[in-house]
N, CA, C and O atoms as a GROMACS GRO file, in nm:
protein
  248
    1MET      N    1  16.368  16.513  16.926
    1MET     CA    2  16.281  16.621  16.882
    1MET      C    3  16.146  16.566  16.837
    1MET      O    4  16.043  16.632  16.854
    2LYS      N    5  16.145  16.446  16.780
    2LYS     CA    6  16.018  16.388  16.736
    2LYS      C    7  15.920  16.373  16.852
    2LYS      O    8  15.800  16.397  16.835
    3GLU      N    9  15.970  16.335  16.968
    3GLU     CA   10  15.884  16.320  17.085
    3GLU      C   11  15.823  16.454  17.126
    3GLU      O   12  15.706  16.460  17.163
    4LEU      N   13  15.902  16.560  17.118
    4LEU     CA   14  15.850  16.694  17.151
    4LEU      C   15  15.738  16.733  17.055
    4LEU      O   16  15.635  16.785  17.098
    5LEU      N   17  15.759  16.708  16.927
    5LEU     CA   18  15.660  16.750  16.828
    5LEU      C   19  15.529  16.672  16.839
    5LEU      O   20  15.426  16.717  16.788
    6LYS      N   21  15.531  16.557  16.905
    6LYS     CA   22  15.406  16.482  16.927
    6LYS      C   23  15.313  16.557  17.022
    6LYS      O   24  15.194  16.528  17.029
    7ARG      N   25  15.368  16.654  17.094
    7ARG     CA   26  15.286  16.736  17.185
    7ARG      C   27  15.202  16.838  17.110
    7ARG      O   28  15.108  16.894  17.167
    8ILE      N   29  15.235  16.863  16.985
    8ILE     CA   30  15.163  16.960  16.904
    8ILE      C   31  15.049  16.889  16.830
    8ILE      O   32  15.072  16.792  16.758
    9THR      N   33  14.929  16.937  16.849
    9THR     CA   34  14.813  16.876  16.783
    9THR      C   35  14.740  16.980  16.699
    9THR      O   36  14.742  17.100  16.729
   10ILE      N   37  14.677  16.932  16.595
   10ILE     CA   38  14.596  17.018  16.510
   10ILE      C   39  14.460  16.951  16.493
   10ILE      O   40  14.450  16.840  16.441
   11ASN      N   41  14.356  17.021  16.537
   11ASN     CA   42  14.220  16.970  16.532
   11ASN      C   43  14.130  17.087  16.491
   11ASN      O   44  14.128  17.190  16.558
   12GLN      N   45  14.056  17.070  16.385
   12GLN     CA   46  13.969  17.178  16.335
   12GLN      C   47  13.867  17.224  16.438
   12GLN      O   48  13.816  17.336  16.429
   13GLU      N   49  13.838  17.140  16.536
   13GLU     CA   50  13.738  17.176  16.637
   13GLU      C   51  13.798  17.245  16.759
   13GLU      O   52  13.726  17.286  16.849
   14ILE      N   53  13.929  17.256  16.761
   14ILE     CA   54  13.997  17.323  16.873
   14ILE      C   55  14.076  17.441  16.818
   14ILE      O   56  14.167  17.423  16.738
   15CYS      N   57  14.041  17.560  16.861
   15CYS     CA   58  14.109  17.684  16.821
   15CYS      C   59  14.117  17.699  16.669
   15CYS      O   60  14.219  17.743  16.614
   16HIS      N   61  14.009  17.662  16.602
   16HIS     CA   62  13.997  17.680  16.457
   16HIS      C   63  14.109  17.612  16.378
   16HIS      O   64  14.148  17.659  16.271
   17GLY      N   65  14.160  17.502  16.431
   17GLY     CA   66  14.262  17.425  16.360
   17GLY      C   67  14.403  17.477  16.375
   17GLY      O   68  14.494  17.429  16.308
   18LYS      N   69  14.423  17.574  16.463
   18LYS     CA   70  14.559  17.623  16.487
   18LYS      C   71  14.637  17.517  16.565
   18LYS      O   72  14.578  17.445  16.645
   19PRO      N   73  14.768  17.508  16.543
   19PRO     CA   74  14.849  17.413  16.622
   19PRO      C   75  14.838  17.447  16.771
   19PRO      O   76  14.854  17.563  16.810
   20CYS      N   77  14.811  17.345  16.852
   20CYS     CA   78  14.791  17.362  16.996
   20CYS      C   79  14.877  17.263  17.074
   20CYS      O   80  14.931  17.167  17.018
   21ILE      N   81  14.886  17.288  17.202
   21ILE     CA   82  14.958  17.199  17.292
   21ILE      C   83  14.866  17.087  17.338
   21ILE      O   84  14.762  17.112  17.398
   22ARG      N   85  14.904  16.964  17.311
   22ARG     CA   86  14.840  16.842  17.360
   22ARG      C   87  14.687  16.843  17.356
   22ARG      O   88  14.623  16.792  17.448
   23GLY      N   89  14.629  16.899  17.253
   23GLY     CA   90  14.484  16.899  17.238
   23GLY      C   91  14.412  16.996  17.330
   23GLY      O   92  14.289  17.000  17.332
   24MET      N   93  14.488  17.074  17.406
   24MET     CA   94  14.426  17.174  17.494
   24MET      C   95  14.406  17.302  17.412
   24MET      O   96  14.453  17.313  17.299
   25ARG      N   97  14.337  17.395  17.468
   25ARG     CA   98  14.313  17.522  17.400
   25ARG      C   99  14.428  17.620  17.427
   25ARG      O  100  14.407  17.732  17.473
   26TRP      N  101  14.547  17.574  17.398
   26TRP     CA  102  14.668  17.654  17.411
   26TRP      C  103  14.737  17.661  17.275
   26TRP      O  104  14.824  17.578  17.246
   27PRO      N  105  14.700  17.758  17.191
   27PRO     CA  106  14.768  17.770  17.061
   27PRO      C  107  14.915  17.803  17.082
   27PRO      O  108  14.952  17.875  17.175
   28LEU      N  109  14.998  17.750  16.994
   28LEU     CA  110  15.142  17.775  17.002
   28LEU      C  111  15.172  17.924  17.001
   28LEU      O  112  15.263  17.969  17.070
   29GLU      N  113  15.097  17.999  16.922
   29GLU     CA  114  15.125  18.142  16.911
   29GLU      C  115  15.113  18.214  17.045
   29GLU      O  116  15.182  18.314  17.068
   30VAL      N  117  15.028  18.165  17.134
   30VAL     CA  118  15.013  18.228  17.266
   30VAL      C  119  15.140  18.204  17.349
   30VAL      O  120  15.189  18.295  17.416
   31ILE      N  121  15.191  18.082  17.343
   31ILE     CA  122  15.315  18.050  17.416
   31ILE      C  123  15.431  18.134  17.362
   31ILE      O  124  15.508  18.191  17.439
   32ILE      N  125  15.442  18.141  17.230
   32ILE     CA  126  15.549  18.220  17.167
   32ILE      C  127  15.534  18.368  17.204
   32ILE      O  128  15.634  18.435  17.230
   33ASP      N  129  15.412  18.419  17.206
   33ASP     CA  130  15.388  18.558  17.246
   33ASP      C  131  15.434  18.584  17.389
   33ASP      O  132  15.494  18.687  17.419
   34MET      N  133  15.405  18.489  17.479
   34MET     CA  134  15.448  18.506  17.618
   34MET      C  135  15.601  18.511  17.627
   34MET      O  136  15.657  18.594  17.698
   35LEU      N  137  15.667  18.422  17.554
   35LEU     CA  138  15.813  18.424  17.552
   35LEU      C  139  15.866  18.554  17.492
   35LEU      O  140  15.961  18.613  17.543
   36GLY      N  141  15.802  18.598  17.385
   36GLY     CA  142  15.842  18.722  17.318
   36GLY      C  143  15.822  18.845  17.405
   36GLY      O  144  15.891  18.946  17.387
   37SER      N  145  15.728  18.837  17.498
   37SER     CA  146  15.704  18.952  17.587
   37SER      C  147  15.806  18.958  17.701
   37SER      O  148  15.807  19.052  17.780
   38GLY      N  149  15.891  18.855  17.706
   38GLY     CA  150  15.996  18.855  17.808
   38GLY      C  151  15.973  18.758  17.923
   38GLY      O  152  16.056  18.749  18.013
   39MET      N  153  15.861  18.686  17.921
   39MET     CA  154  15.838  18.588  18.027
   39MET      C  155  15.938  18.474  18.014
   39MET      O  156  15.973  18.434  17.903
   40THR      N  157  15.984  18.423  18.127
   40THR     CA  158  16.073  18.308  18.126
   40THR      C  159  15.989  18.180  18.126
   40THR      O  160  15.870  18.182  18.155
   41ASN      N  161  16.054  18.069  18.092
   41ASN     CA  162  15.985  17.940  18.098
   41ASN      C  163  15.926  17.919  18.237
   41ASN      O  164  15.811  17.875  18.251
   42GLU      N  165  16.003  17.951  18.339
   42GLU     CA  166  15.960  17.930  18.476
   42GLU      C  167  15.836  18.016  18.509
   42GLU      O  168  15.744  17.968  18.577
   43GLU      N  169  15.833  18.138  18.463
   43GLU     CA  170  15.717  18.225  18.487
   43GLU      C  171  15.593  18.170  18.418
   43GLU      O  172  15.484  18.171  18.476
   44ILE      N  173  15.609  18.124  18.296
   44ILE     CA  174  15.495  18.067  18.222
   44ILE      C  175  15.442  17.945  18.296
   44ILE      O  176  15.321  17.932  18.315
   45LEU      N  177  15.532  17.857  18.338
   45LEU     CA  178  15.490  17.735  18.407
   45LEU      C  179  15.427  17.764  18.543
   45LEU      O  180  15.336  17.694  18.586
   46GLU      N  181  15.476  17.866  18.609
   46GLU     CA  182  15.419  17.904  18.738
   46GLU      C  183  15.278  17.960  18.722
   46GLU      O  184  15.188  17.929  18.800
   47ASP      N  185  15.259  18.042  18.618
   47ASP     CA  186  15.127  18.102  18.593
   47ASP      C  187  15.027  18.003  18.533
   47ASP      O  188  14.906  18.019  18.549
   48HIS      N  189  15.078  17.902  18.464
   48HIS     CA  190  14.991  17.807  18.393
   48HIS      C  191  15.037  17.664  18.422
   48HIS      O  192  15.104  17.602  18.340
   49PRO      N  193  15.001  17.611  18.539
   49PRO     CA  194  15.051  17.480  18.582
   49PRO      C  195  15.008  17.362  18.494
   49PRO      O  196  15.062  17.253  18.506
   50GLU      N  197  14.911  17.384  18.407
   50GLU     CA  198  14.870  17.276  18.317
   50GLU      C  199  14.972  17.254  18.205
   50GLU      O  200  14.970  17.152  18.137
   51LEU      N  201  15.060  17.351  18.187
   51LEU     CA  202  15.166  17.337  18.087
   51LEU      C  203  15.290  17.273  18.149
   51LEU      O  204  15.310  17.278  18.271
   52GLU      N  205  15.372  17.214  18.063
   52GLU     CA  206  15.497  17.151  18.106
   52GLU      C  207  15.611  17.213  18.026
   52GLU      O  208  15.590  17.269  17.918
   53LYS      N  209  15.730  17.201  18.080
   53LYS     CA  210  15.848  17.258  18.012
   53LYS      C  211  15.860  17.201  17.870
   53LYS      O  212  15.896  17.273  17.777
   54ALA      N  213  15.832  17.073  17.854
   54ALA     CA  214  15.840  17.011  17.722
   54ALA      C  215  15.741  17.074  17.624
   54ALA      O  216  15.767  17.076  17.504
   55ASP      N  217  15.629  17.125  17.673
   55ASP     CA  218  15.532  17.194  17.586
   55ASP      C  219  15.594  17.320  17.527
   55ASP      O  220  15.578  17.349  17.408
   56ILE      N  221  15.666  17.394  17.611
   56ILE     CA  222  15.731  17.517  17.563
   56ILE      C  223  15.839  17.483  17.461
   56ILE      O  224  15.851  17.549  17.358
   57LEU      N  225  15.917  17.381  17.491
   57LEU     CA  226  16.022  17.338  17.397
   57LEU      C  227  15.962  17.291  17.264
   57LEU      O  228  16.018  17.316  17.158
   58ALA      N  229  15.848  17.224  17.272
   58ALA     CA  230  15.780  17.178  17.149
   58ALA      C  231  15.738  17.297  17.064
   58ALA      O  232  15.751  17.293  16.942
   59CYS      N  233  15.688  17.403  17.127
   59CYS     CA  234  15.649  17.524  17.054
   59CYS      C  235  15.768  17.583  16.980
   59CYS      O  236  15.757  17.620  16.863
   60LEU      N  237  15.879  17.590  17.048
   60LEU     CA  238  15.998  17.650  16.987
   60LEU      C  239  16.052  17.562  16.874
   60LEU      O  240  16.109  17.614  16.778
   61ASN      N  241  16.036  17.433  16.883
   61ASN     CA  242  16.086  17.343  16.779
   61ASN      C  243  15.991  17.330  16.661
   61ASN      O  244  16.032  17.288  16.553
   62PHE      N  245  15.864  17.366  16.681
   62PHE     CA  246  15.765  17.356  16.574
   62PHE      C  247  15.794  17.458  16.469
   62PHE      O  248  15.722  17.466  16.369
   0.00000   0.00000   0.00000
């Protein structure tokens, strides 16, 4: 789990300091919202190829 959590970054200059995926402008809350809306991991990854399955797992473990 520690390795997954290393994917979560917090930088005041990116998304106002909200936890994000790997320093990209992908706040965790956006990933969680997509999952909450009923999207599957596969649908998220298909729509957003810059993300990886481990990124989604990191969001859920954070």
